[in-house]
N, C-alpha and C positions, 0 to 999 in steps of 0.2 A: 504493499501499500504506500502511497505517497502522501505525506502529510505537508500541510503548509503552515509556517508560523509567521503570524502577523502580529506583533507586539503593541502597534499604535495605529489600527486600523481608521477609516475615515468613511464618511458620505463624502464623495466628490460632487460637489454644487456647481454646475457649469451655467454661467449665465452669458447671454449674447445680446450685443446691442452694437449700434454704429459706432458710437464714442461716448467716453465718460467725461462728465463736466463735474469736476472737483468742488465740492462745496455747495451742489445744487442737486435737486431731485432727478433720479435718472430712472427710466422706465426701460425694462429689458424688452427685447423682441422674443425671445424663447429661452427655455431654460431646460436642463435634464438634472436628474439625481442619479448617481450609481453608487454602489458598494464599491469602496475603494480601500487602498493599501496594498502594497505590492504582493505579498503571499496571496491576498484574496484574489487579485488579479490573475496570478498563477492558477489557482483553483478553477477560477471560471473558465479560462482557456483550456485548462486539462478537461474539465468537464464536456466542452465543445468537440473535442477530440475524442470522446467516449473512453476516457482513462479515468477510472475510479480514483477519487482522492478525499481527504479530510482536512478541513480547513480548523486550525486553532490558534489560540492567541488571547487576548483580552479585549472583553466587549461590556457595553454598559448603557444604561438607559434607553430613551425612546430612539435614539439615534443607532444604538447597538441593535435595537430590535429590528429596524429597517434593514440592517445588513443580513442579520440571521434569517429574516423572512424572504430577503432577496435570493439568499443561497439554497433555502429550503424549497424555494420556487424552482430553481435551477436544478433541484435534486441533487445538490451537493451536501455530502455528511459534514456536520459541524460538531467540535467538541472545544467550544470556547469557554474560558473561565470567566465569569461574571465580576465586574467591579462595580463600586457604587457610583461612580461619576459617568457622566455622558461620554460616549465615544465621540471624537472630534468631527468638525465639518471642515473640509477644505473648500474654500471657494475659487473658483477660476473664471475670472472675467475675461470674455473674448470680446474684444472692440477693435479699434485701430491698433491697438498693442494689447498683447495678452498679459495680463496681471493675475497673480496668485495671492490668496490670504489663506495660510494655513494655520488651523488650530493646532494646540498644545496637546491636547488629549487628557486622558484622566490620569490619576495618581493610582499605583498598583501597590496593595498592602503585601507585606511578606507573607501571610498564607495563602493569598491568590497566586503569588510567584511560586510557592511550593506546589500549589495544586497543578500548575502548569509543568512543573519538575516532574511530578508523579504521571502525568500523561507521556512525557518523554520518556521516562524510566521504563514504562510499559511496552517500548517497541522492541523491534527485533531484527536481526539481520537480514530479514526480507524486506524491510521499510527504507524508504528515502525520504528525508526530510528537507524541505526548502525553507531556508532562513532567508528573510528579505525585508529590507526597509528600515526605518528608523525606531528606535526602543520607546517604551513610555517615558515620560518625562522625568520621572523619579529614579529610574533605574540606569539610565545611560547606555550607551552601546557596547560598555564593557561587559554588560550582563550576558552578551551573545557569547562569549567566550566559556562562561560556565554552562550554558544551555548546549552548545555545541559539543563541549567534552563530555555532558552526560548522555547525549545522544549516541556519540560515537562509542562510548562504553557498552551499549547495547548492541553494537554490531551493524547498526544501521548506518547508510550512507547519507552525507550531508551535501546539499548545494547552498552555496553561499552568494547571495547577490548583494554585495556592500561596496562601499569604496574607502579609500583611505586606510587609516589604521585599523579599522574594523575587519577590512579585508586581509590586511597583512597577518593580524591575530589568527584569523581562521584558517591561514596555511599550515598551521602546526598541526591540524586535524584531518589532513590530506582530502580536502573535499573534493567530490565528484566534480564539480563544476565552479568555476568563478567567471564573471562576466562584466568586468569594467568596460566602460567605452574608452577610446584612444585619448580622450582628454584626462580621464580619471587615471588611466595608466600612467601617463606621463606625469601627472601630479604626485603618484606615489613615489616616483623614482626622481623627481624634481628636475624633468627634461622635458624640452618642447619636441615632440614626435613629428617629424616633416615626411616621413615616407613609410612605406609598408616594410621595408627592411628593417627599420628602426623598431615599428611597432612589433613585429616578429621576435626582435632581439629581447625586448624588455617582457613580452608575453613568456618567453622561455625561462626569465628570471622567476616569474611566478610558478612556473612548472618546477623549475629546480628547489623551490622553497617548499613544495608540497603539493601543489593542485595537481589533480589527475588529468583535468581538461581546462582549458582557457579559451574563451571567446572573448574576442574584441570587436565590438560594435563601432561602426564608424559613420553612422546615418547615412547620407546619401551616396557614400563611398564603399558601401559593401561592409563585409565582415571578414574576421580572420579566425579560424580555430586552430590552436596548436596543441598537440598531444605528443606522448612519448614516440609515437610512429611517424610525426611528420607535421607539417604545417599546410593548411587548405584555406584558400580565399574564395570567399562566395563574392561573385559580380554582383554591383547594385541592379535592382529591379527598376524600371520608370514607372512612375505613376503620380498622381496628385495627393501631397501629403495634407492630410485632414487631421491628423491626431497626434500629438506627441505623448500622450498619457498613456502608458500601458504597453509602449511598444517593447521596450527592454523585458518587461514582465512575461509578455508573450512569448518572446524569444527563449527566455527559462524554461517555460512551461513545455515549448516545442521540443526543445533539447531533451529534457528530464523524461517527458512522456514516453518519447520514442527509445531513449536508451535504457530506460527500465525494461520494456519490453524486447528489445533486439541486441543490447550490448554492443552497438555499432556506433562509434562516435562521429563519423563522416554522416551517416544517414541520420542521425539525431540532430546534427549541425544543419544539415538541409530543411529539416522539419522546424528547428528552431527560426531559421532565416525566414521560412515561410510563414510561419506566425507573427514574427515581429514585423515583416513587411506589410501583412495583410491588415494588422492593426493600425498601423500607420497610415494606411489609405482606406481607413474606416472611420466613422464617426465615434463609435466605442470599440471595445474589443471585437477582434474580427470574428465572424460567423466561421461554422465548420465549412461549408460550401465555398467560402472565399479563401479559406486557408488552402483547401486542397487544390483550387485553382491556381493560387499562388505558387504551391509547390511545384507544380509543372514548369514554371518559369526559371526556377532556381538552378543556378549554373556554379558548380564548385569544381575548382581545379586545385590540383596539389602543386605546392611550391618547390 
């Protein structure tokens, strides 16, 4: 079973209008509300690929109920730990410029953290756990190291979608996959990456530090997979960009779901690219039909 862990989920409230006039009343043209958070996005895409999974993490209040109800409606199993305060709302204003206002999220009490640890401790070597996104406000990202260590003690695999020091810390536990973008990769090593050769070089550094597979996403310039067996480049697919939210999470879902089935990193990479690209060209997370259509356009070459 694949589990996704979202420590600080959200409702993503998307507001659309022509322009924002600061200090005045603004009326929207349209709006949407989605269950959000990186791990939750992974769960939703996995389900669209008909891959069973369980979403866990911390959730609370009427906003948390909206997220749970959304996942239940999509027939995704949940094992959330309830907290007292409301799950946060992230507002995304799409006007002449895109503006985001992100909530801080609820406080997690020690007993609630122990409840999540108990869930992770019950896993087995047959399971894979996706850790993604920011932590609860009072725990800090350092808590991920404890949770990942606990998960690995059960024999389960871990996928870690982080950036910065949190990603570096996760390498001690040999994650099945890490997936920084090219800018995040450069920031980790304090360098400006200007060529595919440079990107491959530093991706291999992550491999040497413990990662089993490394994907570097490069937005409209394609993506790179680096494994112990070689490096593989996915050519960019042309289309109209509609959505910057959830593309990376979709890529993680595509790779993880396929790898758990086939243990084939290159085939998993193709599905990751298909999922990520399809979401980029969609208003929300991509549909199964569009993902399959996009998969047929994926071209991967070994470097």
